[in-house]
Structures are given as structure tokens and as C-alpha cells.
N, C-alpha and C positions, 0 to 999 in steps of 0.2 A: 655301554649301550647306545646303539644308534640313534638318531633323531626320530626315527619312524619307531622304535622300540619303545622310548621315553613317553613318545604321545601314546601309544597304545595303553599304556602303562599308567598315563594321568588319567585318562578315559576310562579304563578299568575303575580305577580308584576312587573317580566323581559318578559314577554311575553303581558302585557299591555304597554308597550315601546320598541318596537321590535328593530329599528333601534338604539335608544340611547343604549339600553344593546347590540349588534351586534358589535357596534362604541366601545364600553368602553372594549369589549373581543379583539379587533384586536391586541394589546399590545400583552396581553399574549398569542394570537396564534401565532404569528410573530416568539414570542422569543422562545417557545416549539415547534414550526416546525423547526427554525432552527437551536438549540441544536441536537436535534434530527437528523437532516437532517446531521451538520456539523458531531457530531460522528458516523454516519456511514458510511457516505465518509471517514474519519480517519483510520475506523478501517480496512475500503476495502484495501486504500492504504497501511496500516503496512502489509496485509496481502499478498499485491501482494509484498511488498519488501523483505518480508521475502521469498516468490516463488522465487522469483528474485535473492533475492542473494543462496538460496542453488542451483543455474546454475554455480555459483564461487564456491562453498563450502563453509559453517561457518568456520571451522577451517581448509583450508588452505591459503597460502599467492602465491601471484601471480607475478614471474617476468616477464614482457613485455618488448619484445623490443619497443627503440621509433623510433619515425618516426623522418628522419632528412632531411634537407632541402640536394638537389643534390651537395652545395657546402660545406656542411660542412662532408658529407658521408667519400670523398676521403681522409680528413685530418685526421678524426676518424679511418677510417678503418687503417691507418700505422700503429696508436698504438694500436686497439680494432679488434678481430675479430669477437664481435658482440658475443651474445644469442646463445651460442653453445652446444654441448654434454661435454664441459671441464667445465661448468658452473655447469650441472647435477653432475657430478661426485663430483667435491669441494663440490657443498651444501649434498651431501649425506654423505659423509666422513668427514668436519667438521663444520655443525653445530649440537649444539646438541637438542632433541626434535622433530627431523625429522622423520616421520614414513614412507612416501615414495614421492618421485620425478618422476616425469614423465614428460619428454620432451612433445612440442608442435610446429609443422613445418606447416606454412600455404604455400598453392600451390593458384598460379594463374592460372585459368585454363580460356583458351581462348575456348576453345569447350569441351560438356559434354553433351554426345549422348548416345544413342543405337539402337537396330534396327528398336525399334518402335518411338523412339521420340526424343527430345533435352529437357536440362532444362539448367537452371543458377542457379548455386549453389558455394557453401565455399568448399574447399576442401583442408580438415587439416589431416599431417602427425601427429599421435599418440601413445603413448605408449598403453601397452595391460589392465592399469588400471585405463585409463582417464575414463572410465565408471562409475565407482565408486568415482572417486573425484568430476566430475560434475554431478551425478548424473543422468547420460543417463538412460533411461527406454529403453529397447527392448520389441517388438512390436514381432517378430516373429526370429527364427535362432539364432546367436551367436553374441558376441562384439569379436572383436580381441587379440587373444594368446600370450602368449612367442612365440611359433615358427613361426606364424606369421612375430613378429618381428626381430626373428633371423637369417629366411630365407629369407627378403626382398620381402614377399610373394606380389604376385598381387591381393589382394582381399579388400573389401571394406564393410563398413555398413553406410547404405543409411539413409534419412528422411523421413517420411511419403511423404510429398511433392515431395523430388526428386523420388520416388518410382514412384508418381500416373503421372508427366510428364514424365517420360521413359517407365512406365510399365503397364499404367493406371490402372486396379484393377487386372489384369492378377497376378498370383504368380511370386515375384522376387527373390527370394532365387535359388541359380545359374545359374541367369541371368548372362548377362555380361554388361559393361557400356565401354564407352571410356572416358579420362580424359586426352586431350591434344592427345597424340599419346601413351596412356597407355592405355592395357586395362586389368578390374578389373573385379573378378567376387564378385559377393553379395554372402555375408555370412550372414547377420543381418541386420533388418529393425527396425528403429526406433519406439516406439509408438505414435499417432498421437498428443496427450497430451502435448509434449514436442514442438509443431509447433505453437510458440509464437511469435506475432509482434514485442513484444520488445525487440531491438537490443542493448540498450543502458542502463544503470543506473547509475546517480549521477556522468554522463559525462565519464563512462568506457565502451565501446563497448564489446557487448556479444556476436552478431553473434546467428540466429536462428538454435536451431536443427534440424526444418522441412525442412528446405534448405539445409543440411550440409550432403557433407561424408566423412568419415572416412578411411584412409588409416595407415597400419603400417608407423611409421614415420621414419622407415630405407628405406623402400618403396619411401617414399615422396623426402628423402636427398640422394636418389643414382638415380632413375630413371626418377626423373622430373628436371628440366631444373630451374634454377631460378637466376636471375641478378646478376652477381659476387659479386657486394657492398651493396649487404642486408645481413640480418643477418642470419644464415644457422638456426635457431630456433626462432617463432615468439614468443613463451611462455614456464614456467618451472613452472609448478604446484605443491607446494609442501605443502603435507598433514602434519600433526602435529597432535603429539602425543595429547592425550585427555588433560591435564592436563597446555601445554604448552600455552601463550598467543602468538596470533598473533603479536602486535604490537609489542614486545620484540625480537621476534623471528625476526621480518623483520627488524630490527635494524642490528645483528649478520649477517644475510644475505646481508645487503647494505657494510656492511663493507667488508666481505670478496668479493663480485664484485666488489668493487671500487679498493679494489686489484689487481683482475683479470684482468679488463680492465681498467689498470694504469688511472685510476678517471678520463677517459672518460665518459660523462654522456648519453651513448649509450643504456641505459635500462630503467626502471622504476618498481617501483614494488605498489601492488596492495592488500589492505588489505580487505576482504570485512571482518571482523569484525568492522574493522573502519569505515566502508562505510555503516554498519547495525545500528550504533551508530548516524553516523551524519545523516540521514535518522530518525531514531526514534527522534533526538533531532528535526529535521526541523517539523516534525510532533506536537510534541508537542509544538512548537511555534503557528503552524498554530491552534493545538488546544484551546489555551491560547487566541489568537488575536478574533477567531470564539466566544469562548465564553465569552469573553468579550462585544463583540458585540450582540450576545442573551441577556446577562442581560440585556444590558440597552433598547432591547424589553419587556426585562420581570419588569423593572422598569417602563420604559413608561407604562404597563401594570397594573402594581400599582397603578400607579400616578392616572391614567382612573376610576379605581375601586375606588378610594378613592372622585376622584370628585363626580362620579355619585354617592355616594352613601351621601356623603354631602349635593348633590340638590336631592335626594330623602329623607334625614331628612327634609329637610324646605319644600318639598313640603307635606310630610304625618304629616305638625305638630299636626292640629288637630285631626289627629286617632291615635296618639299616647295619647293625652289628653283624647280622651273617655278610648281609653287601658287602662290608668293608672286610669280613674275614677272607671272603672270597677273593679279594684282589680289586674290588670296586674303588677308586681314587677319590679325595674328598672333592676334585672337582666332578667326578661324575655323581655323586649324591646332591652336590650343587645344582647340573644340570638338570638332575631329575625333580627336584621340587621348586626350579623356577618354571620348567614345562608345563608341570601342573597349574601353579598361576598363571601363568599366558592363559593355559586352555579354557582356565573359568573364567578371565576376562574377556579373551578372543568370544568362549560362545555367549557370555552375559552381553557381549559389543553386537554380534549378529542380531541377538535376540532384540536387543534395545531400536536398532534399525527398523525392523520389522515393527516394533511398538511404535516407533515415531512417525514412520510413514502411516500407519494406520490411525490415529490423531490426526495428522494434516491430513488424512483424505477425510476424517468424521467431521471436522471442524469445515473444511470445505462444503462437505452435504448439509449439514444442518446448520450452519451459523450464514452462508454464504458468500464466506470471505473469500480471495481468491489464495490460494497456498501453491509456492513455487519449492518441490525438492530439488536443492543444489547436490551434485555433486560433491562437490568440496567439504558442505554441512557431515555429509555423510563419513568422509574419510574421517575429516578430522574430529568428529566425536567418537567414531570406532578408533583411529589412533590414540586420541587421548584415554579412551579407556585402557586399551592395552597395553599403555602405556605405567599407567595406574596399576595395572594388575602383576607387570613386573617388576615396577620399583616396591609393591608389599610385600611380592614373595622373596626380597631378596636379604629381609634380617632371616624370616624362619628357614630359608636355604643353606644359610652363613650357618645358625646354630645346628642344622642337621647334617650339615658337612664338618662341624667341630665336634662330631662327638666320638668321645675315645670309643675305640671298638671292643674292647674287652666291656668296657661301663654298660656298652649298648645289648652287648651279650647277655649278660646279667643281670637286664632290668626286667622285671615283670609287672 
């Protein structure tokens, strides 16, 4: 028999027992579907992590003011002023491998309004290089410049959601908004693509750029009131040179700040490089666990194929005897049953691909997770399924090939 004849015969035998064949393929279908869905969800999560980390800056180290209880704050402030411009200068002058240091102050607004509306927004005082440090993209206008910082200018760059709330779909550049009791002129609007809803990553609060207002840091410190015991700055962004390690530089910064803050733990360091590494370790663990579960499904599917092929050998003993009597060789019978097991696993694999893609799309649509279906994951899952089917069919095929023609013809 040719390969085409064998395939035709295999499909005919499977069609003759549709329900049994379908139940046999379930393990393969679930296994392949689980592998594809798991890998697509994992790839989407990794891409989302990379995009989120880019908001922190992979080459950055962040120094953040730590939130303290009221009963601790008085005692700590007696020894340390908190994260301040003094720390900015010290890091810039004393830590090697630092390319840029930029302060950030957070303002707690009790009102943000314009002539046309109001909004709830986060207000930050930042340096002129902040957009480059955290990869902010402008839709129109400009970001803050050094002159704005030196002159304590009352200007602002706003997120897309703030623009919609305050000005609707009218032009925003040159318009004015009021934060608390300070009027600000809009000089730039951030791109809408930055309006993500994710405000945290690995426990680190990020904030949404779409709902943010950025003003010069000097304006924030001089023209806006803040509680007297609060840290002057909420954050310092330290950009490292290309060859520098974030973790080793963070240790140097920690030693320096411990001295400046009289060993008071009123700050914390965030290393995006370490956060990304931790995210990838978690993702690898997830992939391993899900891979094991999918592997068990494929193993169960292989056992089902072996079982159905053994039953098929028993049912078709007389047919095997007739084929041997008319000249079929043992290797022909072996090939016949191997093709049948391959066909079972191949159909199951293709059905599993459809199931995996459907699960990935359903997860993306219902939960809002990013999923990426990769070609190599489809090839891997299908290849493993076919291999399992072939291996599972070897023993039944060998039993069929080893049957004695005379005994097979006499079998009832």
C-alpha cells in the first residue's frame, strides 16, 4: 500500500468509529490547546511587562520617598529632611556612572479646573529631562525646557485624558488651567497611547500619564503648598550610563543616602532592571507549571491513542490475517497502524491549535490581557502531539505486525 492508500484506509477506520476516535483525541486536543494558550498568554504578559518597565526606564534607578506613619514622621524629620534637592546634587557629584539625575515632586491637588470643566488628576513637578527618562511621547506642543525650570514658569504639560476633561476636543495649547490656586498655561499634550490603566507593577506605583499634569519642579516647590513634614521630593530618577549595572549603582546610592539621611529609612530604591528580572523569573515558573499540566494532557492523550490502537488490533485480527494471506508483509501492517496513530494525533493537534487560538482570543477579549500567538509555540505543540501519537502507536503496530497469519485467519 502507498502512503495515500494507508491514509485513506486510516481515515475510513477512524470515521467508522467517530465517537471513539473523538474521545481518544481529547487528550491531544486539550494538551495542544493548553500549550498554545499558555505560551500566548505568557508572551503577552512579557510584552506588557516590558512596556510597563519602559515607563520606569530600564536603565534608571529610582529613589522614592517612603510613606511613614504620622507617629514616625516627627521623629524621622528631626534627623532627615527627606528626599530633597540636596540628594540630587550629591548623587550627581558622588556616584560614578550616572548620566542624568532628575527630581520629581508630587502635588496633592484639591481642585483642577479650566473655564470649560474640571478633572481629577495627579500633578507632578519634574525636570526638563523627565520625558526622556520615562519615555513620554508628545502628541502636540513641547515638553518643559530648562528656562521653564529656572524661571519657575507657570506652564504645564497634560495627559490626554486631562485634555479631554478640561477642554473637550478643542485645541489645548495656549489654554489655561488652574491647579489649587495657581494658573498654568498648557504648552504640551501627551500622546493618547500613554493612557494605560495599569498604575502599578510588581508592587511599585507607576501612575497613569493620561491623567497626569507635569509642571516645572521649581514651580512645584515654590508656588504650591505642601504639608510641612512631607518629603520635598517624591522621587529622584537616576539615569545610568549604558555600561553601568543598575543593581551595583543602587547599592552605591543607598550607601550615600544612608549617610545624608542619618541612617533614617525614609526613602526606598526601585531598580527596574531587577523588577524585570523578577517578572521574567515569575513568567518562567508559570510557563514550567503550565507546560507540565499540558504535558500531562498530552501523556493522557498518548495513552488513549495506544489504548484505542490496541483495541483496533484486536478487532481487526481477522482483517490482518487476510492481508497477510494475500501477500502483505509485516512491515506493511506495521506501517498501516503507525499511519492510523499518526492520523489520530495529527487531527487532534490541528483541533488543539484551533482550541488554543480560541482560548487566547477569548482571554484577550474578556479579561483584557495582551496575548501573542507565536508560530514556534504552534509548531512545538503540534510536533509534540504528533510525536506522542507516533510513539503511542509503535507498540500496537508491532503487535499487529507480529500476528501469525494462520492464527489471525482462525480468530473469531
